[in-house]
C-alpha positions as CSV (number, residue, x, y, z in Angstrom):
1,M,-13.4,-46.1,31.7
2,I,-14.9,-42.7,32.3
3,D,-12.2,-39.7,32.6
4,R,-13.5,-37.4,35.2
5,S,-10.5,-35.2,35.8
6,K,-10.7,-31.8,35.0
7,K,-9.4,-30.8,31.6
8,L,-9.3,-26.8,32.2
9,P,-9.6,-26.1,35.6
10,A,-11.5,-22.9,36.7
11,R,-9.5,-19.9,39.0
12,F,-10.6,-16.6,40.0
13,Y,-9.3,-13.6,38.6
14,E,-7.8,-11.6,41.4
15,N,-6.8,-8.0,41.6
16,G,-4.0,-6.2,43.5
17,A,-6.4,-6.0,46.5
18,G,-7.2,-9.5,47.0
19,N,-10.8,-9.2,45.4
20,R,-12.3,-11.9,43.4
21,P,-15.1,-10.2,41.5
22,V,-16.3,-13.3,39.4
23,R,-16.9,-15.1,42.7
24,D,-18.3,-12.4,44.8
25,W,-20.7,-11.9,41.7
26,I,-21.6,-15.7,42.1
27,R,-22.3,-15.6,45.7
28,E,-25.1,-12.7,45.1
29,L,-26.8,-14.6,42.8
30,R,-30.2,-16.6,43.8
31,D,-29.0,-20.0,45.2
32,A,-31.0,-21.4,42.0
33,D,-28.6,-19.2,39.4
34,K,-25.7,-20.1,41.3
35,Y,-26.3,-23.7,41.1
36,T,-27.2,-23.3,37.1
37,V,-23.8,-20.8,36.6
38,G,-21.5,-23.6,38.7
39,K,-22.8,-26.4,36.6
40,D,-21.9,-24.8,33.5
41,I,-18.6,-23.9,34.7
42,Q,-18.0,-27.1,35.6
43,K,-19.1,-28.4,32.4
44,V,-16.3,-26.3,30.6
45,E,-13.9,-27.7,33.0
46,F,-14.2,-31.7,32.5
47,G,-15.5,-30.8,28.9
48,W,-12.9,-28.6,27.1
49,P,-12.6,-27.9,24.5
50,L,-16.4,-27.6,24.4
51,G,-18.5,-24.9,21.8
52,R,-21.9,-23.7,22.0
53,P,-24.5,-23.8,23.4
54,H,-22.3,-24.4,26.7
55,C,-19.3,-22.0,25.5
56,A,-18.3,-19.7,22.6
57,P,-15.6,-17.7,22.0
58,L,-15.4,-13.7,21.9
59,G,-12.3,-13.1,20.0
60,D,-8.8,-11.6,21.6
61,G,-8.3,-15.0,23.9
62,L,-11.4,-14.3,25.6
63,W,-14.2,-17.1,26.0
64,E,-17.8,-16.7,27.2
65,V,-19.6,-19.5,29.5
66,R,-23.4,-19.4,28.4
67,S,-25.9,-19.9,31.5
68,N,-29.7,-19.4,30.9
69,L,-31.1,-18.8,34.3
70,D,-34.8,-18.8,35.5
71,S,-37.2,-16.2,34.5
72,N,-35.6,-15.9,31.2
73,R,-32.5,-14.2,31.8
74,I,-28.9,-14.9,30.7
75,A,-26.1,-14.9,32.6
76,R,-22.2,-14.7,31.1
77,V,-18.8,-15.7,32.4
78,I,-16.1,-14.5,30.2
79,F,-12.6,-16.2,30.7
80,C,-9.1,-16.8,29.1
81,M,-6.9,-19.5,29.8
82,G,-3.5,-19.2,31.6
83,H,-1.2,-21.5,32.8
84,G,-3.4,-24.4,32.1
85,H,-6.7,-23.0,33.9
86,M,-9.6,-21.3,32.4
87,I,-9.4,-17.8,34.3
88,L,-12.8,-16.3,35.2
89,L,-12.6,-12.8,34.4
90,H,-16.1,-10.9,34.7
91,A,-19.5,-12.0,35.3
92,F,-22.9,-10.3,34.6
93,I,-26.6,-10.7,33.6
94,K,-26.6,-10.1,30.0
95,K,-29.3,-7.7,28.8
96,T,-28.8,-7.0,24.9
97,Q,-28.3,-9.3,21.7
98,K,-24.7,-8.4,21.8
99,T,-22.0,-8.5,24.5
100,P,-21.8,-5.1,25.6
101,Q,-18.3,-3.5,24.8
102,Q,-17.3,-2.3,28.3
103,D,-17.5,-5.9,29.7
104,I,-15.9,-6.8,27.0
105,D,-13.3,-4.5,27.6
106,L,-13.2,-5.3,31.6
107,A,-12.3,-8.8,30.7
108,L,-9.6,-7.8,28.5
109,K,-8.0,-5.5,31.1
110,R,-8.3,-8.1,33.4
111,K,-6.8,-10.8,31.5
112,R,-3.7,-8.5,30.5
113,E,-3.3,-8.1,34.5
114,V,-3.1,-12.4,34.5
115,T,-1.4,-13.6,31.4
């Protein structure tokens, strides 16, 4: 029998004003990119624990969902775990080899708000 349950369901970080920045970021992507990022998040939801190439630890309780988009672009969705969920904190198109510290700092700030 195949287990079709989510092991780590995703939910979006929501700020005090009710905005969900990762959801908004995904909505602005082209349709093919939305599909890719969504499928990669889903792989983590159903396959947790999951390592590279789909998911990688960043330290300080942060993880990243790794997506390869068209035109040699790379997307990252940073998340933490809390209350049995993966909480999607921040997302961006990666333009450098190393994840920029400002992106990690923003994700850490949001993590402190939800955990």
